C-alpha positions in Angstrom: -68.2 297.7 284.3 -64.6 298.5 283.2 -61.7 296.2 284.5 -58.2 297.1 285.4 -55.5 294.4 285.3 -53.0 294.7 288.2 -49.8 292.7 288.5 -48.2 292.4 291.9 -44.7 291.1 292.4 -44.7 287.9 294.6 -41.9 287.2 297.0 -41.2 283.9 295.4 -42.9 281.3 293.1 -44.1 279.2 296.1 -45.9 282.1 297.6 -47.5 282.9 294.3 -48.7 279.3 294.0 -50.2 279.4 297.5 -52.1 282.6 296.7 -53.4 281.3 293.4 -54.5 278.0 295.1 -56.3 280.0 297.9 -58.4 281.9 295.2 -59.0 278.7 293.2 -60.4 277.0 296.3 -62.9 279.9 296.7 -60.9 281.7 299.5 -59.2 285.1 299.6 -55.7 286.3 300.5 -56.3 289.5 302.3 -52.8 291.0 301.8 -53.0 290.5 298.1 -56.5 291.9 297.9 -55.4 295.0 299.9 -52.3 295.5 297.7 -54.4 295.2 294.5 -57.0 297.7 295.7 -54.1 300.1 296.8 -52.6 299.8 293.3 -56.0 300.6 291.6 -56.3 303.7 293.9 -52.7 304.7 293.0 -53.7 304.6 289.4 -56.5 307.1 290.1 -59.4 304.7 289.7 -62.1 303.7 292.2 -62.6 300.0 292.8 -66.2 298.8 292.3 -65.6 295.3 293.7 -63.1 292.8 295.1 -60.0 291.8 293.2 -60.3 288.6 291.2 -57.0 286.5 291.0 -56.6 285.4 287.4 -53.2 283.7 287.7 -49.5 284.3 287.8 -46.7 284.8 285.4 -44.2 282.1 284.5 -41.1 284.4 284.4 -38.7 285.5 287.0 -39.6 287.5 289.0 -43.1 286.0 289.4 -46.1 288.3 289.4 -49.7 287.7 290.5 -52.3 288.9 288.1 -55.6 290.5 289.4 -58.6 291.9 287.6 -60.4 294.6 289.5 -63.7 296.1 288.4 -63.6 299.9 288.6 -66.2 302.6 288.3 -66.3 304.3 284.8 -64.6 307.6 284.6 -67.1 310.5 284.2 -65.9 313.2 281.9 -67.3 316.7 282.7 
């Protein structure tokens, strides 16, 4: 299944660390999930699963990174 990498801007570094920790502990962060799915849809792709948090950037501003499986595009 193809993957799309999404980067979402975090309000601050502390918030990004809380979100990454929630995913690392096996939980979810619903607002981040929804934002990642919305971004995939905005790119014209159809999500095939839940977003997977893969980390955050070290720079300023801080971004959260998500991988989202998408359905393959069908060329007609």
